[in-house]
C-alpha angles and dihedrals in degrees: 000000000000104000129110120204089216091055091045090053092048093048094047104039089136090061091048089054092045092048097238089112120047138172118224111234114264095261098116129095120213123243136164131053093274109078093182129046140152140180146118116306128251106193132211127184114196143129127230091328120101101179091107090048090061095045090050095048090049088068123080107278096206091199094304128142118236109220114193121194099201092169090255091282114171094185099088142007123259097189128039138173096282092053092048090053089048091050091050093047093049097049104255114159095213149319129241115194123192086202136034140311132201137202090055094176091054094045091049089056092052120095092237134098118238132182120188140154091249146303128286125177094214113097124222128242118267107220096128096238124151141067131280130207095015132129110271132187122216118184091338096311118115118221121190126194107272096025112133122247124199118189130180138141091292098054149283124294128196123200138165094237139024113277125222 
């Protein structure tokens, strides 16, 4: 990947002003061996239940980014080492979790990019609840299925279309 989120912001200031390009607030920590990733979003909205996360990552990722609105919960992890390996194996570009992850050592060895609020050793329940492919809002920024996410060391951008 050869993009820079800083350069994308500079080149598309008009979209920032119009609101069709937004930067997520700097609340996310970086995990995974890939520091930079981009792709269209697949969205999940759930709370302290990662059953739908597993079933989604079992599908071909096709270079997409899984964006999980976990309600910002810090009480349990929604993604662990096994799911990061599954995401890598199935071709997902990255994972953004508005919540926690676990198995940090394993995730950091996986060739996937992950952003999350933090790590928590407690696992979530696995009932399969939640919604997929719905509009979600993370820290005041709306993300629709198919929106493009760009993540690097400087931050995470969300836009309606792929940027050149």
